[in-house]
N, C-alpha and C positions, 0 to 999 in steps of 0.2 A: 547279636543278630544274623551273622551268616550259619549258624545250626537252625533256625528259628528257621531261614529262608530255605535251605534245603530240606529240610524234614517237611515243608509245606510243598514243595516240587515232588517230595517222594508222594506225596498222598496222592495230589492230583495225576503224576502220572501212573499210580497204581489202581485212580478211581478211572483214567482213559483204558488201562489195559481193559480192568473188568469190563469196562461197556465194551470193548472189541471182543472180547471172550463170549461176553451173551449174544455178539451180534450174530457170531459164527454158528451157535450154539441154537439161536431160536431167527429163523428168517420170515421178514413178512414183508408181504407185498400188497400195497394198496393200488388198483386199479380203476377207473371209471368207465362208462359208457353214456350217450345224451344222442337224442335225434331232436332234429327238427324237421318240420314239413309243409307246403302248401299243395292244396286241393282244389281243383274245379270242380263244380255239382250244382245242379239246379241253377244253373245260369250265372254262378254268385264264386267269386275267388276268397279263399279264406286261407288264415294262416294259423299254424299252431305248433305247441310244443309238445314231444313225446314222453318219453322216460329216461329221468336218470337215474343210473344204476351204479352204484357203491356196493367194489369187489373187492373180499379181501380174503388174501392166503396166509396162512403160518405155519411152518413147518416149526413145532416145538420141539420134540426129539426126532430123531432119528424114525423111528413107528409114529408118533403120534403127528396130526396136521388138522388144523383147523381150516373152514371155509365158512363164511359170511357175506351175504347177498342183501343189500336194502336198498327199493327201489321209490322214487319221489317221483309221482305222477300227479297233474292237475285233477282236480276231479269235477267230475262231468255233473253231478251236482249243484257247484257252485263256480261257476270258471274262475272266480278268483282264489281259490282254495286251492290247496294241494293234497295228495293222502300221503301218508306213508307204510309201505307195506314191507314188512321182513319174508323175504322168499324163501330164504336159506338159510339155516346155520349147523354147522355139521362138524361133527369130531369123529376124525377115520380113524383107527390102528391099525396098522398094518401087521397080522400076528405071524404070517407066513407067506414068503415068497412073495407071489402077487396076489395073494387074498389078505383080505381087509373085513373089517368088522364098522360099521357107520351108525351115529346114535344122532336123533337131531329131526332139524323138518328140511325134507330134502323134495325136489322136483323125482315124482313117481315113474319112475325109468319101464313107464309104459309100454313106449313108442320111441323111433329115432328123433324127429322133431323135438317132444319132451325131455328126450334124455340129452341132446346135441347141444340146440339151441335153445340159450335161457334169455336173458332179457337185453344183451348186448345187441340193439337192433345192428350194429354193423357187420355180423355174422350170416345173420340172414339171408337167405338167397331172393327173399321177396321183401317187399315193403312190411308186410303183416302176418301171421301165425295162419294156417289155415284154418279152415271152419268148422274142422271138428275137435278146435279148441274153444273158440267163440261161443258154438252152439253148447258149451257146458258137457260134452260128451266124453270128453276124459277127466277123467280128478287129476287137475295139475299136481297137487303136493298131498304130501303124505309125514306125518309126523310119527317117527316110532325109530324102530333099528332092522339092521340091514345086513347080509352078510352078500361081499361082491369078490369075485374075482376077475381078473384082465390078463389078455395076453399067454392064454395057456396052450401049449404043444405049438404045434405047429402049423394049425388052423388061428390059432391065434382065437380062441374058444375066449367067451367072456360071458359069466351069468351075473344075477342080482335077487337076492330074496329076502323078500321086506315084511315084516309084518307092523302095522301101527295102528292110530283112528283111525275110523272108517268116514263113508262121505257124512257133510254136517256136523260134522268133531271139530272141537277146537285145537288151538296148540299147546294147551296147559293139559286138556283133557277129552277123553271121549265121553260119545254122548249117550253112551248103551254096552251093554256088556260084548258085542259083535266088537271082532278085529279086522282090518282090511289083511289082505296076502296075495303080494306081487309076487311072480315068478317071470322072470325074464332070462333068455338067453340068446347069442348072437352069434357067431362066428367072420372072420375077416382073410381069408384064405391069401388075397391078394392085397398091397397096398390099393387105398382107397375103394375097396369092392366092400359088402357089408350087407349080410343074411341074418335078421332077427327075428325073435315070436315071443312073445307075452302072455301072461293071461292075469289078471284083476278081480279077485274076489271078496264081495261084502255083502252084507245083510244091514238094509237101511230100516231103521224103526220107524214104527207108525208114529207119527206126532214131528218127524223130523223135516225141516224146511227145504225146499229143492227152488234153486234159484235160475231161471234162463238167461241168460248173458245177453243175448243179443235184444231180446224183449224187454229183458228188464222185470217180469214178475217174478215173484216170490209165493208160490202155494206151498201146501203142509201137506205131508205124505199121511192118508186116511187111513193105508193098512202097510203092516212089513212087505216089504220087497226086497229077494235076494238078487243080488246082481254078478253077470260073469261077464267079464269084457276079454276078448282075445282082438290080439292084432299080430300082424304080419308085416315085416317090411324091407325094400330092396335099396339100399344105395349102393350109386356108382361115379365117386369124383376124384378127380385125381389120379386116375389109375394110371399104372407102371403100365397100361396099352394105349391108353389116350389120356393127355392133360387137356382136350376138349371140351368133353360132352362131361355133364352133368345130369344124371337121373337119381330120381328120388320117389319111391311112391310107398304108400299105407294104407291099409285096411282095418277095419276095428268094426267088428261086430259086438254090440252092445243087448246081452240078455238081460230082459227082467223079469222076474216071476213074481206074481203075486196071487193068492189063497184066491179072491173071486175071481179073476182073468184070464190065471194062468202066465207061459211064456211067451212075451210078445222080442221081434228081435229087430235093431234098429241098424242100419248098416251105414258105416260111415267112408271115405274114401276120397284120398286125393293123390294127385301123379304132377311131381314139376319134370319140367328137363330145360337146363339151359346150353347154350352154343358159346364157345370161348369164343371170338374173331381174333380177338388180340390179345394181348395178355394182362388189358386193363378191360375190353369192353363185353359185354354177358348178357344178347338179348334170351329169353328166356321167357314162358308161360308158364300156367300153374292153372288144374281144372281138379274143383272139387264136390262133391255128390254125397247127400245126404239123405236116407229112405226112412221111415219112419212106418210101423204098422200104425192101421186107423184105433187101434185099442192099448197104443202103449202106453204106460201105469206110472211111468217116473216122468219121461222129457216131454216137450209139450212139442207133441205131432207138428212139424210144420216140413216139409220137404224145403229141401232148399238145394241149389245149384249154383257155382260159381266161375268164371273166368276170370284168370287174370295175366296181361302180357305187358310184357314191360323191358328197360333195359338197363343194367347194371354197369357202371363205371367205378372202378376199384381206385382210386388214388392211391393207396399204399395197403397194406394191411390193416390198417387203423384208420379209414378216411374213405368212404363210399358214396355215392351218388348214386338216387334210383328214381326213374320215372317208369310210369304203371297205370295201365288203364285198369279198372275193375269194375266187373258186371256180375251181376247178384241176381237169381231168379227165383222168386216165390209163388206160390199159386194164390197168400193170399194177402200179401205186404209187397208194397212197391218198394222198391230199393233202388234211387236212382242209379245211372251211372258215374263214375268219376275215374278223373285224372289226378295222378298225386304225386307230389315230385318230393324226396326224403334224401337227407342231409342226415350220415350217422358217421358218430368216430369214438375212437377209445383214446382215453388218456390214461 
């Protein structure tokens, strides 16, 4: 019996040791983010829930890693139901130094906000994304393959070169023969300061569906459209020169060309500024401006401007309160002002 017990204890010890070795070889982290809010609009007080974000990272080997991000949020079509959206699934292989190849579903690295602030609202400097996203100017996701380099040389140069399914395609197949191409580069000469630029190219086939996020209108593309989007950005946050100021500005020019109407240009810009009064309290403002050409062939042309001003209180790195006033101006559609209070946490 003693030999049997010793053998069982030996097996248990070997199993525990095997698990310990596996845990050292593969480190998996699961994080979550969620936000809730209350807003006052049209003489009515409302309460709501934002997104619940499940964020998973895993170091499979020294060179191979995984990132997955899934968002749960309540459906606008049915207030009692919720939608599940797989935002990112990425396998990353570091093949040399700071150079990597990535395959999967990515946030398109076309501008600073889309490449930096994902779905954890606790990290957003404002309550919501700039209008360039809600108006559908930026292609948020790309399923494909990319080459990436980070922190190269004294200027900490970085680059992304991505080829993937184009606009209107799904996550498992492309809707035409054309592939989208994204080329982005940035430098970070000092801590907290970043300059970036990017180019996005795609061909939108005849018959593709175009969805306008703000109006909810979906239309069919009647002729082939060649699209190029150029973006430039500058950010200045938590710099070695000053930890009080937060500055971020981006401008995107979308050029859509059709055989019938030629090329039309849309310019979408925003600028954000914050001032850290104390370590925890930051008042801020953000202005947005989107201008369409009257003969725009892809976007639903409806010029829009907005102003937001707010106060952010950082209880900790993963617990933030924001009180914000939002004003949006459109030539046709009336958008009532609102005051919103948001609680965002990470766990």
